[in-house]
DRENMISE-296537 format. One record per atom (N, C-alpha, C): residue in three letters; atom name; x, y, z; residue number from 1; chain. Coordinates in nm, 2 decimals, always signed. Layout:
<recs>
   type   atom       xx       yy       zz   seq   mol
    Ala     CA        X        Y        Z   NUM     A
...
</recs>
This chain:
<recs>
   type   atom       xx       yy       zz   seq   mol
    Met      N    +0.09    -0.12    +0.00     1     A
    Met     CA    +0.00    +0.00    -0.01     1     A
    Met      C    +0.09    +0.12    -0.02     1     A
    Thr      N    +0.06    +0.22    -0.09     2     A
    Thr     CA    +0.13    +0.35    -0.09     2     A
    Thr      C    +0.07    +0.45    +0.00     2     A
    Pro      N    +0.17    +0.50    +0.08     3     A
    Pro     CA    +0.11    +0.60    +0.19     3     A
    Pro      C    +0.03    +0.72    +0.11     3     A
    Gly      N    -0.10    +0.75    +0.16     4     A
    Gly     CA    -0.19    +0.86    +0.12     4     A
    Gly      C    -0.28    +0.80    +0.01     4     A
    Trp      N    -0.26    +0.68    -0.01     5     A
    Trp     CA    -0.35    +0.62    -0.15     5     A
    Trp      C    -0.44    +0.52    -0.06     5     A
    Pro      N    -0.55    +0.49    -0.12     6     A
    Pro     CA    -0.66    +0.41    -0.06     6     A
    Pro      C    -0.60    +0.27    -0.06     6     A
    Pro      N    -0.65    +0.17    +0.01     7     A
    Pro     CA    -0.59    +0.03    +0.02     7     A
    Pro      C    -0.60    -0.05    -0.10     7     A
    Asn      N    -0.69    -0.02    -0.20     8     A
    Asn     CA    -0.70    -0.09    -0.31     8     A
    Asn      C    -0.64    -0.05    -0.45     8     A
    Phe      N    -0.59    +0.07    -0.44     9     A
    Phe     CA    -0.55    +0.14    -0.56     9     A
    Phe      C    -0.39    +0.18    -0.54     9     A
    Glu      N    -0.31    +0.18    -0.64    10     A
    Glu     CA    -0.17    +0.21    -0.65    10     A
    Glu      C    -0.16    +0.32    -0.74    10     A
    Pro      N    -0.06    +0.43    -0.73    11     A
    Pro     CA    -0.04    +0.53    -0.82    11     A
    Pro      C    -0.02    +0.47    -0.97    11     A
    Arg      N    +0.05    +0.35    -0.98    12     A
    Arg     CA    +0.08    +0.28    -1.12    12     A
    Arg      C    -0.04    +0.27    -1.18    12     A
    Glu      N    -0.15    +0.24    -1.14    13     A
    Glu     CA    -0.28    +0.21    -1.20    13     A
    Glu      C    -0.33    +0.34    -1.28    13     A
    Phe      N    -0.29    +0.47    -1.23    14     A
    Phe     CA    -0.34    +0.59    -1.29    14     A
    Phe      C    -0.24    +0.65    -1.38    14     A
    Gln      N    -0.12    +0.58    -1.41    15     A
    Gln     CA    -0.01    +0.63    -1.48    15     A
    Gln      C    -0.07    +0.63    -1.64    15     A
    Cys      N    +0.01    +0.73    -1.71    16     A
    Cys     CA    -0.03    +0.72    -1.86    16     A
    Cys      C    +0.08    +0.60    -1.92    16     A
    Lys      N    -0.01    +0.52    -2.02    17     A
    Lys     CA    +0.05    +0.41    -2.07    17     A
    Lys      C    +0.17    +0.45    -2.16    17     A
    Cys      N    +0.18    +0.56    -2.21    18     A
    Cys     CA    +0.26    +0.62    -2.30    18     A
    Cys      C    +0.40    +0.65    -2.23    18     A
    Cys      N    +0.39    +0.73    -2.14    19     A
    Cys     CA    +0.50    +0.78    -2.07    19     A
    Cys      C    +0.52    +0.77    -1.93    19     A
    Gly      N    +0.44    +0.69    -1.86    20     A
    Gly     CA    +0.44    +0.66    -1.71    20     A
    Gly      C    +0.42    +0.76    -1.63    20     A
    Thr      N    +0.38    +0.88    -1.66    21     A
    Thr     CA    +0.37    +1.01    -1.56    21     A
    Thr      C    +0.22    +0.98    -1.51    21     A
    Ile      N    +0.18    +1.05    -1.41    22     A
    Ile     CA    +0.05    +1.03    -1.34    22     A
    Ile      C    -0.03    +1.17    -1.36    22     A
    Gly      N    +0.04    +1.27    -1.41    23     A
    Gly     CA    -0.02    +1.40    -1.42    23     A
    Gly      C    -0.02    +1.47    -1.29    23     A
    Asn      N    -0.14    +1.52    -1.23    24     A
    Asn     CA    -0.15    +1.58    -1.12    24     A
    Asn      C    -0.18    +1.47    -1.01    24     A
    Glu      N    -0.07    +1.46    -0.91    25     A
    Glu     CA    -0.09    +1.33    -0.82    25     A
    Glu      C    -0.20    +1.36    -0.71    25     A
    His      N    -0.21    +1.49    -0.67    26     A
    His     CA    -0.32    +1.52    -0.57    26     A
    His      C    -0.45    +1.49    -0.63    26     A
    Ile      N    -0.46    +1.52    -0.76    27     A
    Ile     CA    -0.61    +1.50    -0.82    27     A
    Ile      C    -0.63    +1.35    -0.84    27     A
    Ala      N    -0.54    +1.28    -0.89    28     A
    Ala     CA    -0.53    +1.13    -0.91    28     A
    Ala      C    -0.56    +1.06    -0.77    28     A
    Arg      N    -0.50    +1.11    -0.65    29     A
    Arg     CA    -0.53    +1.04    -0.53    29     A
    Arg      C    -0.69    +1.07    -0.48    29     A
    His      N    -0.72    +1.19    -0.52    30     A
    His     CA    -0.86    +1.22    -0.47    30     A
    His      C    -0.95    +1.11    -0.55    30     A
    Leu      N    -0.92    +1.10    -0.68    31     A
    Leu     CA    -1.01    +1.03    -0.77    31     A
    Leu      C    -0.98    +0.87    -0.71    31     A
    Ala      N    -0.87    +0.83    -0.66    32     A
    Ala     CA    -0.86    +0.70    -0.63    32     A
    Ala      C    -0.94    +0.67    -0.49    32     A
    Trp      N    -0.94    +0.77    -0.41    33     A
    Trp     CA    -1.02    +0.75    -0.28    33     A
    Trp      C    -1.16    +0.76    -0.32    33     A
    Thr      N    -1.20    +0.84    -0.42    34     A
    Thr     CA    -1.34    +0.82    -0.47    34     A
    Thr      C    -1.38    +0.71    -0.53    34     A
    Leu      N    -1.30    +0.64    -0.59    35     A
    Leu     CA    -1.32    +0.50    -0.65    35     A
    Leu      C    -1.31    +0.38    -0.55    35     A
    Gln      N    -1.25    +0.42    -0.44    36     A
    Gln     CA    -1.25    +0.32    -0.32    36     A
    Gln      C    -1.37    +0.31    -0.27    36     A
    Arg      N    -1.45    +0.41    -0.26    37     A
    Arg     CA    -1.60    +0.40    -0.22    37     A
    Arg      C    -1.68    +0.32    -0.31    37     A
    Val      N    -1.66    +0.32    -0.44    38     A
    Val     CA    -1.72    +0.24    -0.54    38     A
    Val      C    -1.69    +0.10    -0.51    38     A
    Arg      N    -1.54    +0.07    -0.52    39     A
    Arg     CA    -1.50    -0.05    -0.50    39     A
    Arg      C    -1.56    -0.13    -0.36    39     A
    Asn      N    -1.59    -0.05    -0.27    40     A
    Asn     CA    -1.63    -0.13    -0.13    40     A
    Asn      C    -1.76    -0.17    -0.15    40     A
    Ile      N    -1.83    -0.13    -0.25    41     A
    Ile     CA    -1.97    -0.19    -0.28    41     A
    Ile      C    -1.96    -0.30    -0.40    41     A
    Val      N    -1.89    -0.27    -0.50    42     A
    Val     CA    -1.90    -0.36    -0.63    42     A
    Val      C    -1.79    -0.45    -0.62    42     A
    Gly      N    -1.67    -0.45    -0.54    43     A
    Gly     CA    -1.56    -0.54    -0.55    43     A
    Gly      C    -1.47    -0.50    -0.64    43     A
    Pro      N    -1.36    -0.57    -0.67    44     A
    Pro     CA    -1.25    -0.53    -0.76    44     A
    Pro      C    -1.26    -0.46    -0.88    44     A
    Met      N    -1.20    -0.36    -0.93    45     A
    Met     CA    -1.21    -0.28    -1.03    45     A
    Met      C    -1.06    -0.27    -1.11    45     A
    Lys      N    -1.07    -0.29    -1.24    46     A
    Lys     CA    -0.94    -0.27    -1.30    46     A
    Lys      C    -0.94    -0.15    -1.37    46     A
    Ile      N    -0.86    -0.05    -1.37    47     A
    Ile     CA    -0.82    +0.07    -1.43    47     A
    Ile      C    -0.77    +0.04    -1.57    47     A
    Asn      N    -0.85    +0.06    -1.69    48     A
    Asn     CA    -0.80    +0.04    -1.81    48     A
    Asn      C    -0.71    +0.17    -1.86    48     A
    Ser      N    -0.76    +0.28    -1.83    49     A
    Ser     CA    -0.69    +0.41    -1.84    49     A
    Ser      C    -0.71    +0.52    -1.76    49     A
    Gly      N    -0.61    +0.56    -1.71    50     A
    Gly     CA    -0.60    +0.67    -1.61    50     A
    Gly      C    -0.56    +0.81    -1.68    50     A
    Tyr      N    -0.47    +0.86    -1.61    51     A
    Tyr     CA    -0.41    +0.97    -1.68    51     A
    Tyr      C    -0.36    +0.95    -1.82    51     A
    Arg      N    -0.37    +1.05    -1.90    52     A
    Arg     CA    -0.31    +1.05    -2.05    52     A
    Arg      C    -0.25    +1.17    -2.07    52     A
    Cys      N    -0.11    +1.15    -2.11    53     A
    Cys     CA    -0.05    +1.27    -2.15    53     A
    Cys      C    -0.10    +1.31    -2.27    53     A
    Pro      N    -0.09    +1.45    -2.33    54     A
    Pro     CA    -0.16    +1.50    -2.46    54     A
    Pro      C    -0.12    +1.42    -2.56    54     A
    Lys      N    +0.01    +1.35    -2.58    55     A
    Lys     CA    +0.03    +1.29    -2.69    55     A
    Lys      C    -0.04    +1.15    -2.70    55     A
    His      N    -0.04    +1.07    -2.58    56     A
    His     CA    -0.13    +0.95    -2.56    56     A
    His      C    -0.28    +0.96    -2.59    56     A
    Asn      N    -0.31    +1.08    -2.54    57     A
    Asn     CA    -0.44    +1.10    -2.57    57     A
    Asn      C    -0.50    +1.12    -2.71    57     A
    Lys      N    -0.41    +1.18    -2.79    58     A
    Lys     CA    -0.42    +1.20    -2.92    58     A
    Lys      C    -0.42    +1.06    -2.99    58     A
    Thr      N    -0.32    +0.99    -2.96    59     A
    Thr     CA    -0.29    +0.86    -3.00    59     A
    Thr      C    -0.41    +0.77    -3.01    59     A
    Val      N    -0.48    +0.78    -2.88    60     A
    Val     CA    -0.59    +0.67    -2.86    60     A
    Val      C    -0.73    +0.73    -2.91    60     A
    Gly      N    -0.72    +0.86    -2.96    61     A
    Gly     CA    -0.83    +0.91    -3.02    61     A
    Gly      C    -0.92    +0.99    -2.91    61     A
    Gly      N    -0.87    +1.02    -2.80    62     A
    Gly     CA    -0.94    +1.10    -2.70    62     A
    Gly      C    -0.96    +1.24    -2.74    62     A
    Val      N    -1.08    +1.29    -2.68    63     A
    Val     CA    -1.13    +1.43    -2.72    63     A
    Val      C    -1.01    +1.53    -2.67    63     A
    Lys      N    -1.01    +1.64    -2.75    64     A
    Lys     CA    -0.89    +1.74    -2.71    64     A
    Lys      C    -0.89    +1.79    -2.56    64     A
    Asn      N    -0.99    +1.82    -2.52    65     A
    Asn     CA    -1.00    +1.84    -2.36    65     A
    Asn      C    -1.04    +1.75    -2.28    65     A
    Ser      N    -1.00    +1.61    -2.30    66     A
    Ser     CA    -1.04    +1.51    -2.21    66     A
    Ser      C    -1.00    +1.52    -2.06    66     A
    Gln      N    -1.09    +1.47    -1.99    67     A
    Gln     CA    -1.07    +1.47    -1.85    67     A
    Gln      C    -0.95    +1.38    -1.81    67     A
    His      N    -0.93    +1.29    -1.89    68     A
    His     CA    -0.80    +1.21    -1.88    68     A
    His      C    -0.67    +1.29    -1.86    68     A
    Val      N    -0.67    +1.39    -1.95    69     A
    Val     CA    -0.54    +1.47    -1.96    69     A
    Val      C    -0.53    +1.55    -1.83    69     A
    Met      N    -0.64    +1.57    -1.75    70     A
    Met     CA    -0.64    +1.66    -1.64    70     A
    Met      C    -0.63    +1.56    -1.51    70     A
    Ser      N    -0.61    +1.44    -1.52    71     A
    Ser     CA    -0.59    +1.34    -1.40    71     A
    Ser      C    -0.73    +1.32    -1.34    71     A
    Thr      N    -0.83    +1.35    -1.41    72     A
    Thr     CA    -0.97    +1.35    -1.33    72     A
    Thr      C    -1.04    +1.23    -1.38    72     A
    Ala      N    -1.00    +1.15    -1.46    73     A
    Ala     CA    -1.09    +1.03    -1.53    73     A
    Ala      C    -1.00    +0.91    -1.52    73     A
    Val      N    -1.10    +0.81    -1.52    74     A
    Val     CA    -1.07    +0.67    -1.55    74     A
    Val      C    -1.17    +0.61    -1.64    74     A
    Asp      N    -1.11    +0.50    -1.70    75     A
    Asp     CA    -1.19    +0.40    -1.77    75     A
    Asp      C    -1.16    +0.27    -1.69    75     A
    Leu      N    -1.28    +0.22    -1.66    76     A
    Leu     CA    -1.26    +0.10    -1.56    76     A
    Leu      C    -1.37    -0.01    -1.59    76     A
    Val      N    -1.32    -0.13    -1.53    77     A
    Val     CA    -1.40    -0.25    -1.55    77     A
    Val      C    -1.42    -0.32    -1.40    77     A
    Ala      N    -1.54    -0.35    -1.36    78     A
    Ala     CA    -1.55    -0.41    -1.23    78     A
    Ala      C    -1.56    -0.57    -1.25    78     A
    Ser      N    -1.48    -0.65    -1.18    79     A
    Ser     CA    -1.46    -0.79    -1.21    79     A
    Ser      C    -1.59    -0.87    -1.16    79     A
    Glu      N    -1.66    -0.82    -1.05    80     A
    Glu     CA    -1.76    -0.90    -0.99    80     A
    Glu      C    -1.90    -0.85    -1.04    80     A
    Val      N    -1.92    -0.74    -1.09    81     A
    Val     CA    -2.05    -0.69    -1.14    81     A
    Val      C    -2.05    -0.66    -1.29    81     A
    Asn      N    -2.15    -0.65    -1.36    82     A
    Asn     CA    -2.16    -0.61    -1.50    82     A
    Asn      C    -2.17    -0.47    -1.53    82     A
    Pro      N    -2.12    -0.43    -1.64    83     A
    Pro     CA    -2.12    -0.27    -1.66    83     A
    Pro      C    -2.26    -0.21    -1.63    83     A
    Asn      N    -2.36    -0.26    -1.64    84     A
    Asn     CA    -2.49    -0.21    -1.61    84     A
    Asn      C    -2.51    -0.20    -1.47    84     A
    Lys      N    -2.47    -0.28    -1.37    85     A
    Lys     CA    -2.47    -0.26    -1.23    85     A
    Lys      C    -2.38    -0.17    -1.19    85     A
    Leu      N    -2.25    -0.17    -1.25    86     A
    Leu     CA    -2.16    -0.05    -1.20    86     A
    Leu      C    -2.21    +0.07    -1.23    86     A
    Gln      N    -2.27    +0.10    -1.36    87     A
    Gln     CA    -2.31    +0.21    -1.38    87     A
    Gln      C    -2.43    +0.27    -1.28    87     A
    Glu      N    -2.52    +0.17    -1.26    88     A
    Glu     CA    -2.63    +0.18    -1.17    88     A
    Glu      C    -2.58    +0.23    -1.03    88     A
    Thr      N    -2.48    +0.15    -0.97    89     A
    Thr     CA    -2.42    +0.18    -0.85    89     A
    Thr      C    -2.36    +0.32    -0.82    89     A
    Met      N    -2.29    +0.35    -0.94    90     A
    Met     CA    -2.22    +0.49    -0.94    90     A
    Met      C    -2.33    +0.60    -0.95    90     A
    Leu      N    -2.42    +0.58    -1.03    91     A
    Leu     CA    -2.54    +0.67    -1.03    91     A
    Leu      C    -2.59    +0.69    -0.89    91     A
    Gly      N    -2.64    +0.59    -0.82    92     A
    Gly     CA    -2.69    +0.60    -0.69    92     A
    Gly      C    -2.58    +0.68    -0.59    92     A
    Leu      N    -2.46    +0.63    -0.59    93     A
    Leu     CA    -2.36    +0.69    -0.51    93     A
    Leu      C    -2.36    +0.86    -0.54    93     A
    Met      N    -2.37    +0.89    -0.67    94     A
    Met     CA    -2.37    +1.02    -0.71    94     A
    Met      C    -2.50    +1.09    -0.66    94     A
    Glu      N    -2.60    +1.04    -0.67    95     A
    Glu     CA    -2.74    +1.10    -0.64    95     A
    Glu      C    -2.75    +1.13    -0.49    95     A
    His      N    -2.68    +1.03    -0.41    96     A
    His     CA    -2.69    +1.04    -0.26    96     A
    His      C    -2.57    +1.12    -0.22    96     A
    Gly      N    -2.48    +1.19    -0.29    97     A
    Gly     CA    -2.37    +1.26    -0.27    97     A
    Gly      C    -2.25    +1.19    -0.21    97     A
    Asn      N    -2.24    +1.06    -0.24    98     A
    Asn     CA    -2.12    +0.98    -0.17    98     A
    Asn      C    -2.00    +0.98    -0.27    98     A
    Ile      N    -2.03    +1.02    -0.40    99     A
    Ile     CA    -1.93    +1.04    -0.49    99     A
    Ile      C    -1.96    +1.15    -0.56    99     A
    Pro      N    -1.85    +1.24    -0.62   100     A
    Pro     CA    -1.87    +1.35    -0.70   100     A
    Pro      C    -1.96    +1.32    -0.83   100     A
    Asn      N    -2.06    +1.40    -0.84   101     A
    Asn     CA    -2.15    +1.40    -0.98   101     A
    Asn      C    -2.10    +1.44    -1.08   101     A
    Gly      N    -1.99    +1.37    -1.12   102     A
    Gly     CA    -1.91    +1.42    -1.26   102     A
    Gly      C    -1.97    +1.36    -1.40   102     A
    Gly      N    -1.87    +1.30    -1.47   103     A
    Gly     CA    -1.90    +1.24    -1.59   103     A
    Gly      C    -1.91    +1.09    -1.58   103     A
    Leu      N    -2.01    +1.03    -1.64   104     A
    Leu     CA    -2.02    +0.88    -1.63   104     A
    Leu      C    -2.08    +0.84    -1.78   104     A
    Gly      N    -1.99    +0.77    -1.83   105     A
    Gly     CA    -2.01    +0.72    -1.97   105     A
    Gly      C    -2.00    +0.57    -1.98   105     A
    Arg      N    -2.09    +0.52    -2.07   106     A
    Arg     CA    -2.09    +0.36    -2.10   106     A
    Arg      C    -2.04    +0.34    -2.23   106     A
    Tyr      N    -1.94    +0.25    -2.24   107     A
    Tyr     CA    -1.88    +0.20    -2.37   107     A
    Tyr      C    -1.91    +0.04    -2.37   107     A
    Asp      N    -1.88    -0.02    -2.48   108     A
    Asp     CA    -1.90    -0.17    -2.48   108     A
    Asp      C    -1.82    -0.26    -2.39   108     A
    Ser      N    -1.71    -0.22    -2.35   109     A
    Ser     CA    -1.62    -0.29    -2.28   109     A
    Ser      C    -1.58    -0.22    -2.16   109     A
    Phe      N    -1.61    -0.09    -2.12   110     A
    Phe     CA    -1.56    -0.05    -2.01   110     A
    Phe      C    -1.66    +0.07    -1.97   110     A
    Thr      N    -1.64    +0.14    -1.86   111     A
    Thr     CA    -1.73    +0.24    -1.79   111     A
    Thr      C    -1.63    +0.36    -1.77   111     A
    His      N    -1.66    +0.46    -1.82   112     A
    His     CA    -1.57    +0.59    -1.79   112     A
    His      C    -1.65    +0.67    -1.68   112     A
    Tyr      N    -1.56    +0.70    -1.58   113     A
    Tyr     CA    -1.60    +0.79    -1.48   113     A
    Tyr      C    -1.49    +0.91    -1.46   113     A
    Asp      N    -1.54    +1.03    -1.43   114     A
    Asp     CA    -1.47    +1.15    -1.40   114     A
    Asp      C    -1.52    +1.23    -1.29   114     A
    Ile      N    -1.44    +1.32    -1.23   115     A
    Ile     CA    -1.47    +1.40    -1.13   115     A
    Ile      C    -1.48    +1.55    -1.17   115     A
    Arg      N    -1.53    +1.56    -1.29   116     A
    Arg     CA    -1.55    +1.70    -1.35   116     A
    Arg      C    -1.66    +1.77    -1.26   116     A
    Leu      N    -1.66    +1.91    -1.25   117     A
    Leu     CA    -1.74    +1.97    -1.16   117     A
    Leu      C    -1.89    +1.97    -1.19   117     A
    Thr      N    -1.93    +1.94    -1.33   118     A
    Thr     CA    -2.08    +1.93    -1.37   118     A
    Thr      C    -2.12    +1.80    -1.42   118     A
    Pro      N    -2.23    +1.77    -1.39   119     A
    Pro     CA    -2.27    +1.64    -1.44   119     A
    Pro      C    -2.26    +1.60    -1.59   119     A
    Ala      N    -2.23    +1.50    -1.64   120     A
    Ala     CA    -2.23    +1.47    -1.77   120     A
    Ala      C    -2.25    +1.30    -1.79   120     A
    Arg      N    -2.35    +1.28    -1.88   121     A
    Arg     CA    -2.38    +1.13    -1.89   121     A
    Arg      C    -2.38    +1.11    -2.05   121     A
    Trp      N    -2.32    +0.99    -2.07   122     A
    Trp     CA    -2.33    +0.95    -2.23   122     A
    Trp      C    -2.33    +0.80    -2.23   122     A
    Asp      N    -2.37    +0.75    -2.36   123     A
    Asp     CA    -2.37    +0.61    -2.38   123     A
    Asp      C    -2.32    +0.57    -2.54   123     A
    His      N    -2.20    +0.50    -2.52   124     A
    His     CA    -2.15    +0.48    -2.67   124     A
    His      C    -2.13    +0.32    -2.68   124     A
    Arg      N    -2.24    +0.25    -2.65   125     A
    Arg     CA    -2.24    +0.12    -2.68   125     A
    Arg      C    -2.32    +0.09    -2.83   125     A
</recs>
């Protein structure tokens, strides 16, 4: 366990796949603690994509002002619940003020979550 980080997440999970940087560590740590609240309910989660440097974001086709570039977003998969249940759980946590009511997007193989300041929802299945 890394000091200052929640018990089930490590900084390396939030690193850019291209250059290994984490962007803003303070924000990434806040996001990790937010995800810990979700994990406590749904079980283990794998982060497919956390921080993306601008170069990597462009390479993967991310939008220009992606939350990933600001260290505020993750794409994730829960191993013990299906994507519908993960999204339903996260929406409930947002509605009850247990996690920030930011961005929540569904894709075929993962769920996107970010801690932007205004709610956003989308479905790209």
